[in-house]
Residue frames relative to the residue before (quaternion, step in Angstrom):
aa qw qx qy qz dx dy dz
M 1.0000 0.0000 0.0000 0.0000 0.00 0.00 0.00
T 0.4366 -0.6939 0.5236 0.2317 3.49 -1.04 0.94
D 0.6460 -0.5153 0.3847 0.4113 3.58 -1.25 0.30
R 0.6332 0.5342 -0.3188 0.4604 3.53 1.06 -0.82
T 0.6667 0.4867 -0.3025 0.4766 3.56 0.92 -0.91
A 0.6462 0.5178 -0.3197 0.4606 3.62 0.98 -0.74
R 0.6433 0.5052 -0.3083 0.4857 3.58 1.03 -0.80
N 0.6361 0.5356 -0.3125 0.4592 3.56 0.98 -0.87
Q 0.6640 0.4961 -0.2921 0.4772 3.52 0.98 -0.89
E 0.6438 0.5134 -0.3178 0.4701 3.61 0.96 -0.86
N 0.6596 0.5029 -0.2977 0.4726 3.59 0.96 -0.87
S 0.6369 0.5291 -0.3162 0.4631 3.58 0.99 -0.84
L 0.6551 0.5268 -0.2862 0.4599 3.51 0.96 -0.95
A 0.6611 0.5097 -0.2971 0.4635 3.53 0.96 -0.91
A 0.6549 0.5006 -0.2996 0.4804 3.58 1.03 -0.79
F 0.6285 0.5367 -0.3171 0.4652 3.55 1.05 -0.85
L 0.6965 0.4851 -0.2708 0.4542 3.57 0.83 -1.04
A 0.6229 0.5386 -0.3354 0.4576 3.56 1.08 -0.67
K 0.6785 0.4683 -0.2775 0.4933 3.57 1.00 -0.91
K 0.6158 0.5385 -0.3509 0.4556 3.60 1.07 -0.68
A 0.6430 0.4992 -0.3324 0.4763 3.58 1.02 -0.73
E 0.6416 0.5005 -0.3379 0.4729 3.61 0.93 -0.73
F 0.6272 0.5176 -0.3193 0.4866 3.64 1.03 -0.87
D 0.6619 0.5052 -0.3120 0.4574 3.64 0.78 -0.87
A 0.6610 0.5032 -0.3112 0.4616 3.60 0.96 -0.85
L 0.6356 0.5164 -0.3079 0.4842 3.59 1.08 -0.74
L 0.6321 0.5152 -0.3323 0.4739 3.56 0.98 -0.80
A 0.6597 0.5211 -0.3074 0.4458 3.56 0.92 -0.88
E 0.6404 0.5176 -0.3112 0.4745 3.56 1.04 -0.80
L 0.6719 0.4940 -0.2952 0.4662 3.53 0.92 -0.92
T 0.6276 0.5414 -0.3222 0.4573 3.57 1.00 -0.77
Q 0.6368 0.4935 -0.3126 0.5031 3.58 1.02 -0.80
A 0.6754 0.4903 -0.3219 0.4469 3.58 0.79 -0.92
S 0.6321 0.5345 -0.3286 0.4547 3.57 1.02 -0.87
A 0.6295 0.5340 -0.3385 0.4517 3.61 0.92 -0.84
D 0.7128 0.3921 -0.2318 0.5333 3.60 1.18 -0.60
H 0.4700 -0.6940 0.4110 0.3585 3.61 1.28 0.36
F 0.5817 -0.6256 0.3426 0.3910 3.58 1.06 0.79
G 0.6832 -0.5149 0.2705 0.4416 3.53 1.12 0.72
A 0.5097 0.6506 -0.4345 0.3581 3.58 1.24 0.06
D 0.3484 -0.7002 0.5922 0.1939 3.51 -1.06 0.96
P 0.4433 -0.7160 0.4724 0.2602 3.60 -0.68 1.10
E 0.6298 0.5417 -0.3260 0.4513 3.59 1.20 -0.50
T 0.8044 0.2730 -0.1203 0.5137 3.62 1.12 -0.56
V 0.3724 0.7516 -0.4860 0.2454 3.63 1.24 0.04
L 0.1112 -0.7848 0.6091 0.0248 3.53 -0.99 0.93
W 0.7563 -0.4033 0.2741 0.4361 3.56 -1.38 0.01
G 0.5837 0.6009 -0.3869 0.3854 3.60 1.06 -0.53
E 0.6488 0.5013 -0.3029 0.4858 3.55 1.04 -0.80
A 0.6551 0.5210 -0.3003 0.4575 3.52 0.99 -0.88
A 0.6389 0.5293 -0.2965 0.4730 3.57 1.08 -0.83
W 0.6545 0.4950 -0.3163 0.4760 3.56 0.96 -0.93
L 0.6766 0.4941 -0.3090 0.4502 3.58 0.86 -0.85
S 0.6165 0.5395 -0.3269 0.4712 3.58 1.08 -0.68
D 0.6516 0.5001 -0.3021 0.4837 3.59 0.99 -0.83
A 0.6744 0.4837 -0.3049 0.4672 3.58 0.85 -0.94
T 0.6423 0.5254 -0.3229 0.4550 3.59 0.99 -0.76
A 0.6303 0.5374 -0.3187 0.4608 3.59 1.03 -0.81
K 0.6571 0.4985 -0.3118 0.4717 3.59 1.06 -0.79
L 0.6648 0.4910 -0.3053 0.4731 3.57 0.96 -0.80
K 0.6273 0.5294 -0.3412 0.4581 3.58 1.07 -0.73
D 0.6112 0.5508 -0.3445 0.4521 3.59 1.07 -0.76
I 0.6436 0.5160 -0.3144 0.4697 3.55 0.96 -0.94
A 0.6777 0.4961 -0.2882 0.4599 3.58 0.85 -0.95
D 0.6419 0.5194 -0.3109 0.4707 3.58 1.04 -0.80
Q 0.6199 0.5290 -0.3373 0.4714 3.59 1.04 -0.73
H 0.7000 0.4865 -0.2773 0.4432 3.52 0.78 -1.05
F 0.7867 0.3428 -0.1680 0.4852 3.56 0.86 -1.00
R 0.3931 -0.7596 0.4274 0.2929 3.53 1.44 0.21
R 0.3508 0.7017 -0.5283 0.3247 3.52 0.69 1.16
G 0.8050 0.3039 -0.2106 0.4640 3.47 -1.41 0.26
E 0.8446 -0.1008 0.0999 0.5162 3.56 -0.90 -0.97
Y 0.6774 0.4919 -0.2891 0.4644 3.58 1.21 -0.43
E 0.3915 0.7431 -0.4627 0.2836 3.56 1.33 0.03
A 0.4362 -0.7157 0.4738 0.2702 3.62 -0.89 0.84
């Protein structure tokens, strides 16, 4: 491996790990918010909260499908 290739790999790894830390922090925040039902009061929840959660779930499903190569991302 050349010095340039090694530096490129080190820089790529550093960028990957930085983004992974950001990703993990977002997951932790979402997990905590989910445990609190995203702030929705079961006594007053309306369709707006259900619609928001449906949209958020669809976005997370798309990310999972990309990673696990499911649905439209299937090889």
